[in-house]
C-alpha positions in Angstrom: 233.3 -39.6 -63.1 234.4 -36.5 -61.2 236.5 -33.8 -62.9 240.0 -33.8 -61.4 241.5 -30.3 -60.9 244.6 -29.0 -59.2 243.1 -25.8 -57.8 239.6 -24.3 -57.7 239.0 -20.7 -56.5 235.5 -19.6 -55.3 234.5 -16.2 -54.0 231.5 -14.2 -53.0 229.3 -17.2 -52.2 227.4 -15.2 -49.6 226.0 -18.2 -47.6 223.2 -17.0 -45.4 221.6 -14.6 -47.9 218.6 -15.1 -50.2 220.7 -14.5 -53.3 223.1 -17.3 -52.7 222.8 -20.2 -55.3 223.9 -22.8 -52.8 222.1 -25.7 -54.5 223.9 -25.0 -57.7 227.3 -24.7 -55.9 226.7 -28.0 -54.1 226.1 -29.7 -57.5 229.4 -28.2 -58.7 231.3 -29.3 -55.6 230.0 -32.8 -55.9 231.2 -33.0 -59.5 234.9 -32.2 -58.8 237.9 -33.7 -57.1 240.4 -31.0 -56.3 243.7 -30.8 -54.6 243.4 -27.2 -53.3 240.2 -25.2 -52.8 240.5 -21.5 -52.2 237.5 -19.6 -50.8 238.5 -16.1 -51.6 236.3 -14.0 -49.3 232.6 -13.4 -48.6 231.9 -17.1 -48.3 229.6 -16.7 -45.3 227.8 -13.3 -45.3 228.0 -12.0 -41.8 226.5 -8.6 -42.8 223.2 -10.1 -43.9 223.2 -13.1 -41.7 219.9 -13.9 -39.9 219.5 -16.8 -37.4 216.1 -17.5 -39.0 217.5 -17.9 -42.5 220.3 -20.5 -43.1 218.7 -23.1 -45.4 219.6 -26.7 -45.6 221.4 -26.3 -48.9 223.7 -23.6 -47.4 224.7 -25.9 -44.6 225.2 -28.7 -47.0 227.8 -26.6 -48.9 229.8 -26.2 -45.7 229.4 -29.9 -44.9 230.6 -30.8 -48.5 233.7 -28.7 -48.1 234.4 -30.2 -44.7 234.1 -33.7 -46.2 236.4 -32.7 -49.1 239.0 -31.6 -46.5 238.9 -34.9 -44.7 239.5 -36.7 -48.0 242.7 -34.7 -48.7 241.6 -31.4 -50.2 243.5 -28.4 -48.8 241.0 -25.6 -48.0 242.1 -22.0 -47.7 239.5 -19.6 -46.4 240.5 -16.0 -47.2 238.5 -13.4 -45.4 236.5 -10.7 -47.2 234.5 -7.7 -46.1 231.3 -9.6 -45.5 233.1 -12.1 -43.2 235.6 -9.7 -41.8 234.7 -10.8 -38.2 236.9 -13.8 -38.9 240.0 -11.7 -39.4 240.7 -11.9 -35.7 241.4 -15.6 -36.2 243.7 -15.1 -39.2 246.6 -17.6 -39.6 244.5 -20.3 -37.8 244.8 -23.8 -39.2 243.1 -27.1 -38.3 243.8 -30.2 -40.3 243.4 -29.3 -44.0 241.5 -26.0 -43.3 243.4 -22.8 -43.1 242.1 -19.3 -42.4 244.0 -16.4 -43.9 243.6 -12.7 -44.9 245.7 -13.2 -48.0 247.7 -15.9 -49.7 251.0 -16.0 -51.6 251.4 -19.0 -53.9 254.4 -20.2 -55.9 253.2 -22.3 -58.8 255.2 -23.4 -61.9 257.9 -20.8 -61.2 255.3 -18.0 -61.0 254.4 -15.9 -58.0 250.7 -15.5 -57.1 249.0 -12.8 -54.9 245.6 -14.0 -53.7 243.2 -11.8 -51.7 239.6 -10.8 -51.7 240.0 -7.2 -52.9 237.9 -5.1 -50.5 241.0 -3.2 -49.6 240.5 -1.3 -52.9 236.9 -0.3 -52.0 237.0 3.1 -50.4 233.3 2.9 -49.4 234.2 -0.1 -47.2 237.3 1.5 -45.9 235.9 4.9 -45.0 232.1 4.4 -44.8 231.4 0.9 -43.6 227.8 1.7 -42.5 227.0 3.0 -46.0 228.5 -0.1 -47.5 226.4 -2.3 -45.2 223.3 -0.4 -46.1 224.1 -0.8 -49.8 224.5 -4.6 -49.1 221.0 -4.7 -47.7 219.7 -3.0 -50.8 221.6 -5.4 -53.1 220.1 -8.3 -51.2 216.6 -7.0 -51.7 217.3 -6.6 -55.4 218.5 -10.2 -55.6 215.4 -11.5 -53.8 213.2 -9.6 -56.3 215.3 -11.0 -59.1 214.8 -14.6 -57.9 211.0 -14.2 -57.8 210.9 -12.8 -61.4 213.3 -15.5 -62.6 211.0 -18.2 -61.2 208.1 -16.7 -63.2 210.3 -16.5 -66.3 211.4 -20.1 -65.9 207.8 -21.3 -65.5 206.9 -19.6 -68.8 209.9 -21.1 -70.6 211.9 -17.8 -70.7 215.6 -17.6 -69.8 216.9 -16.2 -66.5 218.3 -12.8 -66.2 220.4 -10.8 -63.7 219.1 -7.4 -62.7 222.2 -6.5 -60.8 224.5 -7.4 -63.7 222.4 -5.3 -66.1 222.5 -2.3 -63.7 226.3 -2.6 -63.3 226.8 -2.9 -67.0 224.7 0.3 -67.7 225.8 2.6 -64.9 229.0 4.5 -65.8 230.1 4.8 -62.2 229.9 1.0 -61.7 231.9 0.4 -64.9 234.5 2.9 -63.9 234.8 1.3 -60.4 235.3 -2.2 -61.9 237.9 -0.9 -64.4 239.7 1.0 -61.6 239.6 -2.0 -59.3 241.2 -4.3 -61.9 243.8 -1.8 -63.0 244.8 -1.1 -59.3 245.1 -4.8 -58.6 247.3 -5.3 -61.7 249.5 -2.2 -60.9 250.1 -3.2 -57.3 250.9 -6.8 -58.3 253.4 -5.5 -60.8 255.0 -3.2 -58.3 255.2 -6.0 -55.7 256.8 -8.5 -58.2 253.8 -10.8 -58.7 253.1 -12.6 -61.9 249.4 -13.3 -61.1 246.8 -11.6 -58.9 243.6 -13.3 -58.0 240.7 -11.4 -56.5 236.9 -11.5 -55.8 234.7 -8.8 -54.4 233.3 -7.2 -57.5 231.2 -10.1 -58.7 232.8 -10.1 -62.2 234.6 -13.2 -63.5 237.6 -12.2 -65.5 240.9 -13.5 -66.9 243.2 -11.2 -68.7 247.0 -10.6 -69.1 248.5 -7.1 -69.2 252.1 -6.1 -70.0 253.3 -2.9 -68.4 256.8 -1.5 -68.2 258.3 -4.8 -69.4 256.4 -6.9 -66.7 253.5 -9.2 -67.6 250.8 -9.6 -65.0 247.7 -11.9 -65.3 244.6 -10.7 -63.5 242.0 -13.4 -62.4 238.7 -12.9 -60.7 236.5 -15.9 -59.7 233.2 -14.0 -59.9 230.5 -15.1 -57.5 227.6 -17.5 -56.7 224.9 -14.8 -56.6 224.8 -13.4 -60.1 227.3 -15.3 -62.3 227.8 -18.7 -60.7 231.5 -18.9 -61.7 234.8 -20.3 -60.4 238.4 -20.4 -61.4 239.9 -23.8 -62.3 243.5 -24.7 -62.7 244.6 -27.9 -64.3 247.6 -29.0 -66.4 249.2 -25.6 -66.0 246.3 -23.7 -67.4 243.6 -21.4 -65.8 240.1 -21.2 -67.0 236.8 -19.6 -65.9 234.1 -22.1 -65.1 230.5 -21.1 -65.5 227.6 -23.1 -64.1 224.9 -24.3 -66.5 221.9 -26.2 -65.2 221.7 -28.4 -68.3 225.1 -29.9 -67.4 223.6 -31.5 -64.3 220.3 -32.8 -65.7 221.6 -36.1 -67.1 224.3 -37.0 -64.6 224.9 -39.4 -61.8 222.4 -39.2 -58.9 225.4 -38.6 -56.7 225.6 -35.1 -58.1 222.0 -34.3 -57.2 221.0 -32.5 -54.0 219.0 -34.8 -51.9 215.8 -33.0 -50.9 215.1 -35.6 -48.2 218.4 -35.2 -46.5 217.9 -34.4 -42.8 220.2 -32.2 -40.9 221.2 -33.5 -37.5 220.2 -31.4 -34.5 223.8 -30.7 -33.7 224.3 -29.2 -37.1 221.4 -26.8 -36.9 222.3 -23.2 -37.3 219.4 -21.4 -35.6 221.4 -21.5 -32.3 224.7 -20.1 -33.4 226.2 -17.1 -35.2 228.1 -17.7 -38.5 231.3 -17.0 -36.7 230.6 -19.7 -34.1 229.4 -22.0 -36.9 232.8 -21.8 -38.8 234.7 -22.3 -35.5 232.6 -25.4 -34.8 233.4 -26.7 -38.3 237.1 -26.2 -37.8 237.0 -27.9 -34.4 235.1 -30.8 -35.9 237.5 -31.1 -38.8 240.4 -31.3 -36.3 238.7 -34.2 -34.5 237.9 -36.0 -37.7 241.5 -35.6 -38.9 242.9 -37.0 -35.6 240.5 -40.0 -35.8 241.3 -40.6 -39.4 245.0 -40.7 -38.7 244.8 -43.2 -35.8 
């Protein structure tokens, strides 16, 4: 039985990088039935993308979302800094898939402001090359983390996140996160929004702040590199979902990733860039929608 949800928000999946937990995300996507799926930036990582590295599980995540859209799920892809090349196609729609830079949502008499959040990152705004260099260093740290976690798992020890530990101990990182959240809340209040939903900083969060007589709720969906989290909305309530491997060990075989699944030659990604891949998916979705409606 799939969990039925009104809205799910994912961000910072970073498909096409070694740190992406695509297999775990695929299990989660197979376990839900959702009306609206919001991909809030950095879904495909175009900074770190290499034609020689786009594993089957990464492609299966895209295929699963495409399949969900053909079955009625509205998918909103909001661009982030790692997939900023897609911003030239903003406001493009095809079937149930919509590409946007930001999103304003009215839900239960509340006004939502949804965007990735890189606009608050001065490094990206003024030193994009330094930001991209930092991205490569982060990817190397995640790759090392995965190797060590495999050894820890083999010896019965729990996994750990180096990047999370570094962020939690470095004062500058803590200050950046606090400033990011406070800036988002302040701007949302000034613009008259009740909720603001971001990604970017890889830190899942849900908190409500009252300032100058205005209540603003800040939500962050986290990521699928370190935290493996999402935001879920059902029955008028928001919650932060966190992936746990044990939840999928004794479940229907439908939720398991089929290791024998073969990717058709037309779906191979070694011949296309991530930008071309997404446009192919959108074009294919349009064809499927037309066929489904005839």
